[in-house]
PyMOL Python script that loads the backbone (N, CA, C, O; Angstrom):
from pymol import cmd

cmd.read_pdbstr("""\
ATOM      1  N   UNK A   1      -9.665  14.602  -4.598  1.00  0.00           N
ATOM      2  CA  UNK A   1      -8.716  14.720  -3.505  1.00  0.00           C
ATOM      3  C   UNK A   1      -7.712  15.806  -3.846  1.00  0.00           C
ATOM      4  O   UNK A   1      -7.285  15.944  -4.992  1.00  0.00           O
ATOM      5  N   UNK A   2      -7.351  16.557  -2.850  1.00  0.00           N
ATOM      6  CA  UNK A   2      -6.366  17.615  -3.035  1.00  0.00           C
ATOM      7  C   UNK A   2      -4.963  17.004  -3.027  1.00  0.00           C
ATOM      8  O   UNK A   2      -4.698  16.023  -2.333  1.00  0.00           O
ATOM      9  N   UNK A   3      -4.091  17.599  -3.801  1.00  0.00           N
ATOM     10  CA  UNK A   3      -2.699  17.161  -3.849  1.00  0.00           C
ATOM     11  C   UNK A   3      -1.876  18.098  -2.980  1.00  0.00           C
ATOM     12  O   UNK A   3      -2.141  19.299  -2.923  1.00  0.00           O
ATOM     13  N   UNK A   4      -0.871  17.541  -2.302  1.00  0.00           N
ATOM     14  CA  UNK A   4      -0.054  18.345  -1.407  1.00  0.00           C
ATOM     15  C   UNK A   4       0.992  19.172  -2.161  1.00  0.00           C
ATOM     16  O   UNK A   4       1.625  20.051  -1.576  1.00  0.00           O
ATOM     17  N   UNK A   5       1.175  18.894  -3.459  1.00  0.00           N
ATOM     18  CA  UNK A   5       2.107  19.697  -4.251  1.00  0.00           C
ATOM     19  C   UNK A   5       1.792  19.523  -5.737  1.00  0.00           C
ATOM     20  O   UNK A   5       1.186  18.533  -6.145  1.00  0.00           O
ATOM     21  N   UNK A   6       2.207  20.482  -6.519  1.00  0.00           N
ATOM     22  CA  UNK A   6       2.034  20.377  -7.969  1.00  0.00           C
ATOM     23  C   UNK A   6       2.869  19.234  -8.536  1.00  0.00           C
ATOM     24  O   UNK A   6       2.477  18.586  -9.507  1.00  0.00           O
ATOM     25  N   UNK A   7       4.008  18.998  -7.926  1.00  0.00           N
ATOM     26  CA  UNK A   7       4.875  17.913  -8.368  1.00  0.00           C
ATOM     27  C   UNK A   7       4.153  16.571  -8.269  1.00  0.00           C
ATOM     28  O   UNK A   7       4.212  15.764  -9.198  1.00  0.00           O
ATOM     29  N   UNK A   8       3.476  16.331  -7.155  1.00  0.00           N
ATOM     30  CA  UNK A   8       2.752  15.074  -6.980  1.00  0.00           C
ATOM     31  C   UNK A   8       1.614  14.965  -7.997  1.00  0.00           C
ATOM     32  O   UNK A   8       1.367  13.885  -8.534  1.00  0.00           O
ATOM     33  N   UNK A   9       0.919  16.079  -8.266  1.00  0.00           N
ATOM     34  CA  UNK A   9      -0.150  16.090  -9.266  1.00  0.00           C
ATOM     35  C   UNK A   9       0.392  15.672 -10.633  1.00  0.00           C
ATOM     36  O   UNK A   9      -0.219  14.859 -11.327  1.00  0.00           O
ATOM     37  N   UNK A  10       1.525  16.225 -11.010  1.00  0.00           N
ATOM     38  CA  UNK A  10       2.125  15.900 -12.301  1.00  0.00           C
ATOM     39  C   UNK A  10       2.535  14.430 -12.351  1.00  0.00           C
ATOM     40  O   UNK A  10       2.337  13.769 -13.371  1.00  0.00           O
ATOM     41  N   UNK A  11       3.098  13.917 -11.272  1.00  0.00           N
ATOM     42  CA  UNK A  11       3.488  12.507 -11.239  1.00  0.00           C
ATOM     43  C   UNK A  11       2.280  11.585 -11.416  1.00  0.00           C
ATOM     44  O   UNK A  11       2.329  10.623 -12.182  1.00  0.00           O
ATOM     45  N   UNK A  12       1.200  11.889 -10.700  1.00  0.00           N
ATOM     46  CA  UNK A  12      -0.002  11.060 -10.789  1.00  0.00           C
ATOM     47  C   UNK A  12      -0.602  11.147 -12.191  1.00  0.00           C
ATOM     48  O   UNK A  12      -0.978  10.124 -12.764  1.00  0.00           O
ATOM     49  N   UNK A  13      -0.695  12.344 -12.746  1.00  0.00           N
ATOM     50  CA  UNK A  13      -1.252  12.518 -14.088  1.00  0.00           C
ATOM     51  C   UNK A  13      -0.398  11.800 -15.135  1.00  0.00           C
ATOM     52  O   UNK A  13      -0.936  11.169 -16.045  1.00  0.00           O
ATOM     53  N   UNK A  14       0.914  11.892 -15.013  1.00  0.00           N
ATOM     54  CA  UNK A  14       1.802  11.234 -15.975  1.00  0.00           C
ATOM     55  C   UNK A  14       1.675   9.722 -15.897  1.00  0.00           C
ATOM     56  O   UNK A  14       1.646   9.042 -16.923  1.00  0.00           O
ATOM     57  N   UNK A  15       1.600   9.199 -14.685  1.00  0.00           N
ATOM     58  CA  UNK A  15       1.466   7.742 -14.526  1.00  0.00           C
ATOM     59  C   UNK A  15       0.145   7.254 -15.106  1.00  0.00           C
ATOM     60  O   UNK A  15       0.097   6.220 -15.772  1.00  0.00           O
ATOM     61  N   UNK A  16      -0.935   8.005 -14.849  1.00  0.00           N
ATOM     62  CA  UNK A  16      -2.242   7.611 -15.380  1.00  0.00           C
ATOM     63  C   UNK A  16      -2.269   7.747 -16.902  1.00  0.00           C
ATOM     64  O   UNK A  16      -2.847   6.898 -17.580  1.00  0.00           O
ATOM     65  N   UNK A  17      -1.663   8.787 -17.448  1.00  0.00           N
ATOM     66  CA  UNK A  17      -1.605   8.955 -18.906  1.00  0.00           C
ATOM     67  C   UNK A  17      -0.855   7.790 -19.547  1.00  0.00           C
ATOM     68  O   UNK A  17      -1.250   7.305 -20.607  1.00  0.00           O
ATOM     69  N   UNK A  18       0.213   7.346 -18.916  1.00  0.00           N
ATOM     70  CA  UNK A  18       0.967   6.204 -19.429  1.00  0.00           C
ATOM     71  C   UNK A  18       0.100   4.945 -19.426  1.00  0.00           C
ATOM     72  O   UNK A  18       0.161   4.150 -20.363  1.00  0.00           O
ATOM     73  N   UNK A  19      -0.705   4.759 -18.381  1.00  0.00           N
ATOM     74  CA  UNK A  19      -1.608   3.609 -18.333  1.00  0.00           C
ATOM     75  C   UNK A  19      -2.611   3.660 -19.482  1.00  0.00           C
ATOM     76  O   UNK A  19      -2.897   2.641 -20.112  1.00  0.00           O
ATOM     77  N   UNK A  20      -3.139   4.847 -19.748  1.00  0.00           N
ATOM     78  CA  UNK A  20      -4.114   5.006 -20.834  1.00  0.00           C
ATOM     79  C   UNK A  20      -3.445   4.728 -22.182  1.00  0.00           C
ATOM     80  O   UNK A  20      -4.041   4.080 -23.044  1.00  0.00           O
ATOM     81  N   UNK A  21      -2.229   5.205 -22.370  1.00  0.00           N
ATOM     82  CA  UNK A  21      -1.494   4.944 -23.611  1.00  0.00           C
ATOM     83  C   UNK A  21      -1.285   3.450 -23.833  1.00  0.00           C
ATOM     84  O   UNK A  21      -1.270   2.981 -24.971  1.00  0.00           O
ATOM     85  N   UNK A  22      -1.124   2.706 -22.742  1.00  0.00           N
ATOM     86  CA  UNK A  22      -0.863   1.275 -22.839  1.00  0.00           C
ATOM     87  C   UNK A  22      -2.150   0.455 -22.920  1.00  0.00           C
ATOM     88  O   UNK A  22      -2.100  -0.775 -22.905  1.00  0.00           O
ATOM     89  N   UNK A  23      -3.302   1.126 -23.006  1.00  0.00           N
ATOM     90  CA  UNK A  23      -4.538   0.395 -23.253  1.00  0.00           C
ATOM     91  C   UNK A  23      -5.567   0.404 -22.140  1.00  0.00           C
ATOM     92  O   UNK A  23      -6.630  -0.196 -22.297  1.00  0.00           O
ATOM     93  N   UNK A  24      -5.296   1.060 -21.022  1.00  0.00           N
ATOM     94  CA  UNK A  24      -6.279   1.122 -19.941  1.00  0.00           C
ATOM     95  C   UNK A  24      -7.491   1.933 -20.393  1.00  0.00           C
ATOM     96  O   UNK A  24      -7.350   2.909 -21.130  1.00  0.00           O
ATOM     97  N   UNK A  25      -8.661   1.535 -19.956  1.00  0.00           N
ATOM     98  CA  UNK A  25      -9.888   2.230 -20.318  1.00  0.00           C
ATOM     99  C   UNK A  25     -10.013   3.520 -19.514  1.00  0.00           C
ATOM    100  O   UNK A  25      -9.768   3.521 -18.308  1.00  0.00           O
ATOM    101  N   UNK A  26     -10.390   4.617 -20.167  1.00  0.00           N
ATOM    102  CA  UNK A  26     -10.609   5.871 -19.437  1.00  0.00           C
ATOM    103  C   UNK A  26     -11.752   5.730 -18.433  1.00  0.00           C
ATOM    104  O   UNK A  26     -12.710   4.997 -18.675  1.00  0.00           O
ATOM    105  N   UNK A  27     -11.647   6.426 -17.323  1.00  0.00           N
ATOM    106  CA  UNK A  27     -12.651   6.357 -16.266  1.00  0.00           C
ATOM    107  C   UNK A  27     -13.719   7.422 -16.415  1.00  0.00           C
ATOM    108  O   UNK A  27     -14.701   7.415 -15.672  1.00  0.00           O
ATOM    109  N   UNK A  28     -13.550   8.341 -17.360  1.00  0.00           N
ATOM    110  CA  UNK A  28     -14.534   9.390 -17.626  1.00  0.00           C
ATOM    111  C   UNK A  28     -14.774   9.466 -19.135  1.00  0.00           C
ATOM    112  O   UNK A  28     -13.928   9.069 -19.936  1.00  0.00           O
ATOM    113  N   UNK A  29     -15.934   9.979 -19.497  1.00  0.00           N
ATOM    114  CA  UNK A  29     -16.218  10.235 -20.909  1.00  0.00           C
ATOM    115  C   UNK A  29     -15.598  11.578 -21.257  1.00  0.00           C
ATOM    116  O   UNK A  29     -15.833  12.579 -20.581  1.00  0.00           O
ATOM    117  N   UNK A  30     -14.800  11.586 -22.326  1.00  0.00           N
ATOM    118  CA  UNK A  30     -14.078  12.792 -22.689  1.00  0.00           C
ATOM    119  C   UNK A  30     -14.199  13.047 -24.182  1.00  0.00           C
ATOM    120  O   UNK A  30     -14.325  12.114 -24.975  1.00  0.00           O
ATOM    121  N   UNK A  31     -14.159  14.314 -24.555  1.00  0.00           N
ATOM    122  CA  UNK A  31     -14.203  14.665 -25.977  1.00  0.00           C
ATOM    123  C   UNK A  31     -12.829  14.535 -26.617  1.00  0.00           C
ATOM    124  O   UNK A  31     -12.720  14.480 -27.841  1.00  0.00           O
ATOM    125  N   UNK A  32     -11.799  14.486 -25.817  1.00  0.00           N
ATOM    126  CA  UNK A  32     -10.437  14.383 -26.341  1.00  0.00           C
ATOM    127  C   UNK A  32      -9.941  12.944 -26.266  1.00  0.00           C
ATOM    128  O   UNK A  32     -10.431  12.142 -25.471  1.00  0.00           O
ATOM    129  N   UNK A  33      -8.977  12.641 -27.095  1.00  0.00           N
ATOM    130  CA  UNK A  33      -8.365  11.307 -27.054  1.00  0.00           C
ATOM    131  C   UNK A  33      -6.922  11.381 -26.555  1.00  0.00           C
ATOM    132  O   UNK A  33      -6.244  10.358 -26.460  1.00  0.00           O
ATOM    133  N   UNK A  34      -6.459  12.575 -26.241  1.00  0.00           N
ATOM    134  CA  UNK A  34      -5.088  12.738 -25.758  1.00  0.00           C
ATOM    135  C   UNK A  34      -4.995  12.192 -24.328  1.00  0.00           C
ATOM    136  O   UNK A  34      -5.730  12.631 -23.443  1.00  0.00           O
ATOM    137  N   UNK A  35      -4.096  11.242 -24.112  1.00  0.00           N
ATOM    138  CA  UNK A  35      -4.010  10.598 -22.802  1.00  0.00           C
ATOM    139  C   UNK A  35      -3.768  11.557 -21.637  1.00  0.00           C
ATOM    140  O   UNK A  35      -4.342  11.379 -20.563  1.00  0.00           O
ATOM    141  N   UNK A  36      -2.925  12.571 -21.836  1.00  0.00           N
ATOM    142  CA  UNK A  36      -2.624  13.473 -20.717  1.00  0.00           C
ATOM    143  C   UNK A  36      -3.847  14.313 -20.352  1.00  0.00           C
ATOM    144  O   UNK A  36      -4.052  14.622 -19.178  1.00  0.00           O
ATOM    145  N   UNK A  37      -4.656  14.684 -21.333  1.00  0.00           N
ATOM    146  CA  UNK A  37      -5.865  15.465 -21.041  1.00  0.00           C
ATOM    147  C   UNK A  37      -6.918  14.586 -20.360  1.00  0.00           C
ATOM    148  O   UNK A  37      -7.603  15.031 -19.439  1.00  0.00           O
ATOM    149  N   UNK A  38      -7.044  13.345 -20.816  1.00  0.00           N
ATOM    150  CA  UNK A  38      -7.987  12.418 -20.198  1.00  0.00           C
ATOM    151  C   UNK A  38      -7.588  12.180 -18.742  1.00  0.00           C
ATOM    152  O   UNK A  38      -8.445  12.154 -17.859  1.00  0.00           O
ATOM    153  N   UNK A  39      -6.294  12.007 -18.492  1.00  0.00           N
ATOM    154  CA  UNK A  39      -5.808  11.792 -17.126  1.00  0.00           C
ATOM    155  C   UNK A  39      -6.135  12.998 -16.249  1.00  0.00           C
ATOM    156  O   UNK A  39      -6.546  12.828 -15.101  1.00  0.00           O
ATOM    157  N   UNK A  40      -5.961  14.203 -16.765  1.00  0.00           N
ATOM    158  CA  UNK A  40      -6.286  15.402 -15.995  1.00  0.00           C
ATOM    159  C   UNK A  40      -7.779  15.476 -15.696  1.00  0.00           C
ATOM    160  O   UNK A  40      -8.175  15.871 -14.599  1.00  0.00           O
ATOM    161  N   UNK A  41      -8.604  15.101 -16.661  1.00  0.00           N
ATOM    162  CA  UNK A  41     -10.053  15.107 -16.441  1.00  0.00           C
ATOM    163  C   UNK A  41     -10.454  14.065 -15.401  1.00  0.00           C
ATOM    164  O   UNK A  41     -11.356  14.307 -14.599  1.00  0.00           O
ATOM    165  N   UNK A  42      -9.798  12.919 -15.409  1.00  0.00           N
ATOM    166  CA  UNK A  42     -10.070  11.886 -14.409  1.00  0.00           C
ATOM    167  C   UNK A  42      -9.715  12.381 -13.010  1.00  0.00           C
ATOM    168  O   UNK A  42     -10.454  12.140 -12.055  1.00  0.00           O
ATOM    169  N   UNK A  43      -8.599  13.063 -12.892  1.00  0.00           N
ATOM    170  CA  UNK A  43      -8.193  13.607 -11.590  1.00  0.00           C
ATOM    171  C   UNK A  43      -9.192  14.658 -11.131  1.00  0.00           C
ATOM    172  O   UNK A  43      -9.598  14.668  -9.969  1.00  0.00           O
ATOM    173  N   UNK A  44      -9.587  15.542 -12.041  1.00  0.00           N
ATOM    174  CA  UNK A  44     -10.541  16.596 -11.701  1.00  0.00           C
ATOM    175  C   UNK A  44     -11.884  16.008 -11.258  1.00  0.00           C
ATOM    176  O   UNK A  44     -12.546  16.559 -10.378  1.00  0.00           O
ATOM    177  N   UNK A  45     -12.285  14.882 -11.873  1.00  0.00           N
ATOM    178  CA  UNK A  45     -13.546  14.228 -11.531  1.00  0.00           C
ATOM    179  C   UNK A  45     -13.443  13.402 -10.245  1.00  0.00           C
ATOM    180  O   UNK A  45     -14.446  12.876  -9.763  1.00  0.00           O
ATOM    181  N   UNK A  46     -12.231  13.290  -9.690  1.00  0.00           N
ATOM    182  CA  UNK A  46     -12.051  12.534  -8.453  1.00  0.00           C
ATOM    183  C   UNK A  46     -11.966  11.037  -8.657  1.00  0.00           C
ATOM    184  O   UNK A  46     -12.118  10.274  -7.704  1.00  0.00           O
ATOM    185  N   UNK A  47     -11.726  10.605  -9.877  1.00  0.00           N
ATOM    186  CA  UNK A  47     -11.640   9.178 -10.187  1.00  0.00           C
ATOM    187  C   UNK A  47     -10.249   8.613  -9.966  1.00  0.00           C
ATOM    188  O   UNK A  47     -10.082   7.403  -9.820  1.00  0.00           O
ATOM    189  N   UNK A  48      -9.244   9.493  -9.939  1.00  0.00           N
ATOM    190  CA  UNK A  48      -7.857   9.069  -9.769  1.00  0.00           C
ATOM    191  C   UNK A  48      -7.260   9.878  -8.628  1.00  0.00           C
ATOM    192  O   UNK A  48      -7.444  11.093  -8.551  1.00  0.00           O
ATOM    193  N   UNK A  49      -6.555   9.204  -7.757  1.00  0.00           N
ATOM    194  CA  UNK A  49      -5.895   9.864  -6.636  1.00  0.00           C
ATOM    195  C   UNK A  49      -4.581   9.173  -6.357  1.00  0.00           C
ATOM    196  O   UNK A  49      -3.995   8.551  -7.243  1.00  0.00           O
ATOM    197  N   UNK A  50      -4.124   9.281  -5.142  1.00  0.00           N
ATOM    198  CA  UNK A  50      -2.870   8.645  -4.766  1.00  0.00           C
ATOM    199  C   UNK A  50      -2.928   8.253  -3.301  1.00  0.00           C
ATOM    200  O   UNK A  50      -3.719   8.784  -2.521  1.00  0.00           O
ATOM    201  N   UNK A  51      -2.086   7.327  -2.957  1.00  0.00           N
ATOM    202  CA  UNK A  51      -1.925   6.912  -1.563  1.00  0.00           C
ATOM    203  C   UNK A  51      -0.509   7.274  -1.165  1.00  0.00           C
ATOM    204  O   UNK A  51       0.456   6.831  -1.786  1.00  0.00           O
ATOM    205  N   UNK A  52      -0.396   8.069  -0.140  1.00  0.00           N
ATOM    206  CA  UNK A  52       0.923   8.502   0.318  1.00  0.00           C
ATOM    207  C   UNK A  52       1.447   7.517   1.343  1.00  0.00           C
ATOM    208  O   UNK A  52       0.807   7.259   2.363  1.00  0.00           O
ATOM    209  N   UNK A  53       2.611   6.973   1.064  1.00  0.00           N
ATOM    210  CA  UNK A  53       3.250   6.068   2.016  1.00  0.00           C
ATOM    211  C   UNK A  53       4.094   6.878   2.969  1.00  0.00           C
ATOM    212  O   UNK A  53       4.752   7.839   2.571  1.00  0.00           O
ATOM    213  N   UNK A  54       4.075   6.496   4.208  1.00  0.00           N
ATOM    214  CA  UNK A  54       4.884   7.175   5.216  1.00  0.00           C
ATOM    215  C   UNK A  54       6.321   6.680   5.088  1.00  0.00           C
ATOM    216  O   UNK A  54       6.623   5.534   5.419  1.00  0.00           O
ATOM    217  N   UNK A  55       7.195   7.546   4.612  1.00  0.00           N
ATOM    218  CA  UNK A  55       8.590   7.158   4.456  1.00  0.00           C
ATOM    219  C   UNK A  55       9.469   7.722   5.562  1.00  0.00           C
ATOM    220  O   UNK A  55      10.647   7.377   5.661  1.00  0.00           O
ATOM    221  N   UNK A  56       8.904   8.581   6.388  1.00  0.00           N
ATOM    222  CA  UNK A  56       9.693   9.205   7.450  1.00  0.00           C
ATOM    223  C   UNK A  56       9.653   8.422   8.752  1.00  0.00           C
ATOM    224  O   UNK A  56      10.183   8.874   9.768  1.00  0.00           O
ATOM    225  N   UNK A  57       9.034   7.259   8.728  1.00  0.00           N
ATOM    226  CA  UNK A  57       8.930   6.461   9.945  1.00  0.00           C
ATOM    227  C   UNK A  57      10.246   5.715  10.148  1.00  0.00           C
ATOM    228  O   UNK A  57      10.688   4.964   9.279  1.00  0.00           O
ATOM    229  N   UNK A  58      10.859   5.931  11.296  1.00  0.00           N
ATOM    230  CA  UNK A  58      12.108   5.251  11.616  1.00  0.00           C
ATOM    231  C   UNK A  58      11.795   3.979  12.377  1.00  0.00           C
ATOM    232  O   UNK A  58      11.107   4.011  13.396  1.00  0.00           O
ATOM    233  N   UNK A  59      12.294   2.874  11.888  1.00  0.00           N
ATOM    234  CA  UNK A  59      12.082   1.596  12.556  1.00  0.00           C
ATOM    235  C   UNK A  59      13.445   1.042  12.954  1.00  0.00           C
ATOM    236  O   UNK A  59      14.322   0.873  12.106  1.00  0.00           O
ATOM    237  N   UNK A  60      13.621   0.762  14.226  1.00  0.00           N
ATOM    238  CA  UNK A  60      14.913   0.213  14.651  1.00  0.00           C
ATOM    239  C   UNK A  60      15.092  -1.206  14.125  1.00  0.00           C
ATOM    240  O   UNK A  60      14.133  -1.971  14.025  1.00  0.00           O
ATOM    241  N   UNK A  61      16.330  -1.544  13.792  1.00  0.00           N
ATOM    242  CA  UNK A  61      16.626  -2.890  13.332  1.00  0.00           C
ATOM    243  C   UNK A  61      16.759  -3.857  14.497  1.00  0.00           C
ATOM    244  O   UNK A  61      16.623  -5.069  14.327  1.00  0.00           O
ATOM    245  N   UNK A  62      17.022  -3.323  15.670  1.00  0.00           N
ATOM    246  CA  UNK A  62      17.146  -4.138  16.871  1.00  0.00           C
ATOM    247  C   UNK A  62      16.003  -3.757  17.796  1.00  0.00           C
ATOM    248  O   UNK A  62      15.769  -2.574  18.041  1.00  0.00           O
ATOM    249  N   UNK A  63      15.291  -4.749  18.309  1.00  0.00           N
ATOM    250  CA  UNK A  63      14.123  -4.446  19.131  1.00  0.00           C
ATOM    251  C   UNK A  63      14.437  -4.478  20.630  1.00  0.00           C
ATOM    252  O   UNK A  63      15.414  -5.080  21.075  1.00  0.00           O
ATOM    253  N   UNK A  64      13.585  -3.817  21.370  1.00  0.00           N
ATOM    254  CA  UNK A  64      13.579  -3.868  22.814  1.00  0.00           C
ATOM    255  C   UNK A  64      14.827  -3.328  23.495  1.00  0.00           C
ATOM    256  O   UNK A  64      15.436  -2.367  23.026  1.00  0.00           O
ATOM    257  N   UNK A  65      15.207  -3.963  24.620  1.00  0.00           N
ATOM    258  CA  UNK A  65      16.312  -3.466  25.425  1.00  0.00           C
ATOM    259  C   UNK A  65      17.686  -3.583  24.748  1.00  0.00           C
ATOM    260  O   UNK A  65      18.666  -3.038  25.256  1.00  0.00           O
ATOM    261  N   UNK A  66      17.770  -4.286  23.611  1.00  0.00           N
ATOM    262  CA  UNK A  66      19.047  -4.420  22.935  1.00  0.00           C
ATOM    263  C   UNK A  66      19.426  -3.146  22.168  1.00  0.00           C
ATOM    264  O   UNK A  66      20.535  -3.041  21.643  1.00  0.00           O
ATOM    265  N   UNK A  67      18.497  -2.177  22.105  1.00  0.00           N
ATOM    266  CA  UNK A  67      18.798  -0.921  21.415  1.00  0.00           C
ATOM    267  C   UNK A  67      19.804  -0.151  22.261  1.00  0.00           C
ATOM    268  O   UNK A  67      19.538   0.116  23.433  1.00  0.00           O
ATOM    269  N   UNK A  68      20.949   0.212  21.696  1.00  0.00           N
ATOM    270  CA  UNK A  68      21.947   0.926  22.493  1.00  0.00           C
ATOM    271  C   UNK A  68      21.455   2.316  22.890  1.00  0.00           C
ATOM    272  O   UNK A  68      20.786   3.001  22.116  1.00  0.00           O
ATOM    273  N   UNK A  69      21.793   2.706  24.087  1.00  0.00           N
ATOM    274  CA  UNK A  69      21.437   4.030  24.606  1.00  0.00           C
ATOM    275  C   UNK A  69      22.709   4.867  24.642  1.00  0.00           C
ATOM    276  O   UNK A  69      23.766   4.411  25.077  1.00  0.00           O
ATOM    277  N   UNK A  70      22.578   6.090  24.180  1.00  0.00           N
ATOM    278  CA  UNK A  70      23.738   6.980  24.156  1.00  0.00           C
ATOM    279  C   UNK A  70      23.523   8.109  25.147  1.00  0.00           C
ATOM    280  O   UNK A  70      22.412   8.610  25.317  1.00  0.00           O
ATOM    281  N   UNK A  71      24.601   8.495  25.788  1.00  0.00           N
ATOM    282  CA  UNK A  71      24.536   9.595  26.754  1.00  0.00           C
ATOM    283  C   UNK A  71      24.386  10.900  25.978  1.00  0.00           C
ATOM    284  O   UNK A  71      24.992  11.093  24.924  1.00  0.00           O
ATOM    285  N   UNK A  72      23.569  11.781  26.525  1.00  0.00           N
ATOM    286  CA  UNK A  72      23.396  13.071  25.837  1.00  0.00           C
ATOM    287  C   UNK A  72      24.105  14.171  26.557  1.00  0.00           C
ATOM    288  O   UNK A  72      24.066  15.321  26.119  1.00  0.00           O
TER     289      UNK A  72
END
""", "prot")
cmd.dss("prot")
cmd.show_as("cartoon", "prot")
cmd.util.cbc("prot")
cmd.orient("prot")
């Protein structure tokens, strides 16, 4: 899966590397034992990705006709 930014790629790789350091089994066979390299190889192989939550969705606290209307 493609990442929408390098920042997100780094966050995902760091989180996965931390999981590997804490004992999680690698999802790919790798010649290296360094957690950050294994995490990068897992991402490259498509074994690790991310789910983006929609945080820009505005939800009113008051429903229906009780929502105040403002003159524009």
